[in-house]
ZANU-431269 format. One line per field, with one value per residue (C-alpha): x, y, z. Coordinates in Angstrom, 1 decimal, decimal comma. Example, Ala and Ser with C-alpha at 12.3 -4.5 7.8 and 13.67 -1.06 7.14 Angstrom:
2
X	12,3 / 13,7
Y	-4,5 / -1,1
Z	7,8 / 7,1
% end
This chain:
256
X	-84,4 / -83,4 / -81,9 / -83,0 / -80,1 / -79,9 / -79,0 / -77,6 / -79,0 / -76,2 / -73,5 / -75,6 / -75,9 / -72,2 / -71,3 / -73,7 / -71,9 / -68,6 / -70,2 / -71,1 / -67,4 / -67,4 / -68,8 / -67,3 / -63,8 / -65,2 / -68,6 / -69,9 / -72,1 / -75,2 / -74,5 / -74,2 / -77,4 / -79,3 / -78,0 / -78,7 / -82,2 / -81,4 / -81,4 / -78,1 / -77,8 / -78,0 / -75,4 / -73,1 / -72,9 / -72,1 / -69,5 / -67,9 / -67,6 / -66,1 / -63,7 / -62,6 / -61,7 / -59,9 / -62,3 / -63,1 / -61,0 / -62,1 / -60,4 / -59,3 / -59,6 / -63,2 / -64,7 / -65,6 / -65,0 / -62,9 / -61,9 / -59,4 / -56,1 / -57,7 / -59,4 / -56,1 / -54,4 / -57,1 / -56,9 / -53,2 / -53,6 / -56,1 / -53,8 / -50,9 / -53,0 / -53,9 / -50,2 / -49,1 / -51,3 / -50,3 / -46,6 / -46,6 / -48,6 / -45,7 / -43,3 / -45,9 / -46,4 / -42,7 / -42,5 / -45,4 / -43,9 / -40,4 / -41,4 / -45,0 / -46,3 / -48,9 / -47,9 / -49,9 / -49,9 / -51,0 / -51,4 / -51,5 / -54,6 / -54,0 / -53,0 / -54,3 / -53,1 / -55,6 / -54,8 / -55,4 / -54,1 / -52,9 / -51,9 / -52,4 / -50,0 / -50,8 / -50,7 / -53,9 / -52,3 / -51,6 / -52,1 / -55,4 / -56,5 / -58,8 / -58,6 / -60,1 / -59,2 / -57,8 / -55,3 / -53,4 / -50,4 / -48,0 / -48,7 / -48,4 / -45,2 / -46,4 / -47,7 / -44,4 / -42,5 / -44,5 / -44,6 / -40,8 / -40,6 / -43,0 / -41,5 / -41,4 / -43,9 / -46,4 / -45,9 / -46,5 / -49,8 / -51,0 / -50,2 / -49,6 / -53,3 / -54,4 / -53,4 / -51,8 / -54,1 / -52,5 / -54,1 / -51,6 / -49,3 / -46,4 / -47,8 / -45,9 / -47,7 / -46,5 / -45,1 / -41,6 / -41,2 / -42,8 / -40,3 / -37,3 / -38,7 / -39,2 / -35,6 / -34,5 / -36,8 / -35,2 / -31,7 / -32,4 / -34,8 / -37,6 / -39,9 / -40,8 / -44,2 / -43,4 / -46,9 / -47,8 / -51,0 / -52,0 / -50,6 / -49,0 / -48,2 / -44,8 / -43,8 / -41,8 / -42,7 / -40,9 / -41,9 / -42,6 / -41,7 / -43,0 / -40,9 / -40,6 / -39,2 / -42,3 / -43,3 / -46,8 / -47,3 / -45,7 / -45,4 / -45,2 / -44,5 / -45,6 / -47,1 / -47,5 / -44,7 / -44,4 / -42,8 / -41,7 / -39,0 / -37,0 / -34,3 / -36,7 / -38,3 / -35,0 / -34,7 / -38,2 / -37,1 / -34,3 / -36,7 / -39,4 / -36,8 / -35,6 / -39,2 / -40,2 / -37,2 / -38,1 / -41,7 / -40,5 / -38,3 / -41,1 / -43,0 / -40,2 / -38,2 / -34,5 / -32,3 / -29,6
Y	-26,8 / -27,6 / -24,6 / -23,8 / -24,0 / -21,9 / -24,0 / -22,1 / -24,0 / -23,3 / -24,4 / -27,5 / -28,5 / -27,9 / -30,2 / -32,9 / -32,7 / -33,4 / -36,3 / -38,0 / -38,6 / -41,1 / -43,7 / -42,6 / -41,2 / -39,1 / -37,8 / -35,9 / -32,8 / -34,7 / -37,5 / -35,0 / -33,3 / -36,6 / -37,7 / -34,4 / -34,1 / -30,6 / -28,8 / -29,0 / -25,2 / -25,1 / -27,8 / -26,1 / -23,0 / -25,0 / -27,2 / -24,2 / -22,5 / -25,7 / -26,0 / -22,3 / -22,9 / -26,2 / -28,5 / -30,1 / -30,4 / -31,3 / -34,0 / -32,4 / -35,7 / -36,7 / -33,6 / -35,4 / -33,9 / -35,4 / -34,2 / -31,4 / -30,6 / -28,4 / -31,4 / -33,3 / -30,4 / -30,2 / -33,9 / -33,7 / -30,9 / -32,9 / -35,9 / -33,7 / -32,5 / -36,1 / -37,1 / -34,0 / -34,6 / -38,3 / -37,7 / -34,8 / -36,6 / -38,6 / -35,6 / -33,3 / -35,9 / -36,0 / -32,2 / -32,1 / -35,0 / -33,3 / -29,7 / -30,0 / -27,1 / -26,8 / -27,8 / -26,6 / -27,5 / -24,8 / -24,0 / -20,6 / -19,2 / -15,8 / -13,5 / -16,0 / -19,2 / -22,1 / -24,5 / -28,0 / -30,1 / -29,5 / -31,2 / -29,1 / -29,0 / -31,3 / -28,4 / -26,8 / -23,4 / -23,5 / -22,0 / -23,3 / -23,3 / -25,3 / -27,0 / -24,7 / -21,5 / -18,7 / -16,0 / -13,2 / -14,8 / -11,9 / -12,2 / -16,0 / -18,0 / -20,5 / -17,7 / -15,8 / -19,1 / -19,7 / -16,0 / -15,9 / -18,2 / -16,4 / -14,2 / -10,5 / -9,6 / -12,0 / -10,4 / -7,0 / -8,2 / -9,7 / -6,7 / -3,5 / -2,4 / -3,3 / -2,2 / -4,9 / -5,8 / -5,5 / -7,9 / -6,7 / -3,7 / -6,1 / -7,0 / -6,1 / -3,0 / -2,3 / -4,1 / -2,6 / -4,1 / -7,4 / -7,7 / -7,1 / -9,7 / -12,3 / -11,8 / -12,7 / -15,8 / -17,0 / -16,5 / -18,4 / -21,0 / -20,3 / -17,5 / -16,2 / -15,0 / -12,7 / -11,9 / -10,7 / -12,7 / -13,1 / -11,2 / -13,6 / -16,2 / -16,8 / -19,4 / -20,4 / -21,8 / -23,4 / -24,1 / -27,6 / -28,3 / -30,7 / -32,9 / -29,9 / -27,7 / -25,5 / -24,3 / -26,0 / -25,8 / -24,9 / -26,3 / -24,3 / -24,8 / -22,3 / -21,5 / -18,9 / -16,3 / -17,3 / -20,5 / -19,7 / -17,0 / -15,4 / -17,9 / -20,8 / -19,6 / -19,7 / -23,4 / -23,9 / -22,3 / -24,8 / -27,7 / -26,7 / -26,2 / -29,7 / -31,1 / -29,3 / -30,8 / -34,3 / -33,9 / -32,4 / -35,4 / -37,7 / -35,9 / -36,5 / -33,3 / -33,6 / -30,9 / -29,5
Z	41,0 / 37,4 / 35,5 / 32,0 / 29,6 / 26,5 / 23,5 / 20,5 / 17,5 / 15,1 / 17,6 / 18,5 / 14,9 / 14,2 / 17,2 / 15,9 / 12,5 / 14,2 / 16,1 / 12,7 / 12,2 / 15,1 / 12,6 / 9,3 / 8,5 / 5,7 / 4,6 / 1,6 / 2,0 / 0,8 / 3,3 / 6,2 / 5,2 / 5,1 / 8,5 / 10,0 / 8,4 / 7,2 / 3,9 / 2,0 / 2,0 / 5,8 / 6,2 / 3,7 / 5,9 / 9,0 / 7,2 / 5,6 / 9,1 / 10,6 / 7,7 / 7,9 / 11,6 / 10,8 / 12,6 / 9,2 / 6,1 / 2,5 / 0,5 / -2,7 / -4,6 / -3,8 / -2,2 / 1,0 / 4,5 / 7,4 / 10,8 / 10,7 / 12,4 / 15,1 / 16,7 / 16,7 / 18,4 / 21,1 / 21,6 / 22,1 / 24,6 / 26,6 / 26,6 / 27,7 / 30,7 / 31,7 / 31,4 / 33,3 / 36,4 / 36,4 / 36,1 / 38,6 / 41,3 / 43,0 / 42,8 / 44,4 / 47,1 / 47,8 / 48,2 / 50,7 / 52,7 / 52,8 / 53,4 / 54,9 / 52,8 / 50,1 / 46,5 / 43,5 / 39,8 / 37,4 / 33,7 / 32,0 / 30,4 / 29,0 / 31,9 / 34,5 / 36,1 / 36,6 / 39,4 / 38,0 / 41,0 / 44,5 / 47,8 / 50,9 / 53,8 / 56,7 / 59,2 / 60,4 / 59,7 / 55,9 / 52,6 / 51,2 / 47,6 / 45,3 / 41,9 / 39,2 / 41,0 / 38,9 / 39,9 / 38,1 / 36,5 / 37,3 / 41,0 / 41,3 / 41,6 / 39,0 / 36,7 / 36,7 / 36,1 / 32,9 / 31,8 / 31,9 / 28,9 / 26,7 / 23,9 / 24,8 / 22,1 / 23,6 / 27,0 / 25,4 / 23,8 / 27,0 / 29,2 / 27,2 / 26,9 / 30,4 / 33,9 / 36,1 / 39,0 / 42,4 / 45,0 / 47,6 / 48,1 / 47,2 / 43,7 / 40,6 / 39,3 / 35,7 / 32,7 / 33,0 / 36,5 / 35,3 / 32,5 / 34,8 / 37,2 / 34,5 / 33,4 / 36,9 / 36,9 / 33,7 / 35,2 / 38,4 / 37,0 / 39,5 / 40,6 / 44,1 / 45,2 / 48,1 / 49,4 / 45,9 / 45,6 / 49,3 / 52,2 / 54,7 / 52,0 / 50,4 / 47,9 / 44,9 / 41,4 / 38,5 / 34,9 / 33,6 / 29,9 / 27,4 / 25,1 / 22,7 / 25,5 / 25,8 / 29,2 / 29,6 / 33,3 / 36,6 / 40,1 / 43,3 / 47,0 / 49,5 / 52,9 / 55,7 / 56,0 / 59,6 / 58,4 / 54,9 / 55,6 / 52,9 / 53,5 / 53,4 / 50,1 / 48,4 / 49,4 / 48,1 / 44,8 / 44,3 / 45,3 / 42,8 / 40,1 / 40,6 / 40,8 / 37,6 / 35,8 / 37,0 / 35,8 / 32,5 / 31,9 / 32,7 / 29,9 / 27,5 / 27,9 / 27,4 / 29,1 / 26,8
% end
């Protein structure tokens, strides 16, 4: 059964305006209005909104509009994500082959991690996940690995006005404990998820950096606590730290 989709007219029109720039590098307000079949006054409001949000910019010399810096930034982020998965894939495969546990690749979205790639362990008893799944960042190995490299004021903004969710009794429950934990993550170069997200699952994560040194993603290795003991997870920590560095270097990062 086909679902009815709600189309917001102003958003639809704004997107169509951006599409016009596929054919022309710059367009005047009258040209945009003619091609859209809309009144100039209507188009002006849409263009002004796009300009205020940096999706369009106006040439001060001729008054025409062109695509703005925000679209360039978004395109760069998309390219980075494609590069990230491609460069991480062989290293993720090597980790699974060596340790026979699940490897995940994640990015940070606010206070959550989003899993963008994974290779599951070959064993029938394993930690299972899925691409697109979200999890509280302060409970996940990859999440804590990325949070560790955010400025403290950003951590405050993310967590000061909301309680920390605790999926298990072992989850970090307040921002003071979280900051102490993140300090340890920075010192050792990897984080450990000790049944903080799922009981019976233990793993380690490490941050991946881009060419500018920014932590843009993280890689984790983990599995059932029956196999991943406290001693084993420390070995995993060193392994993902090395793997994250290799991926970072493939993305252009140069270690100081």
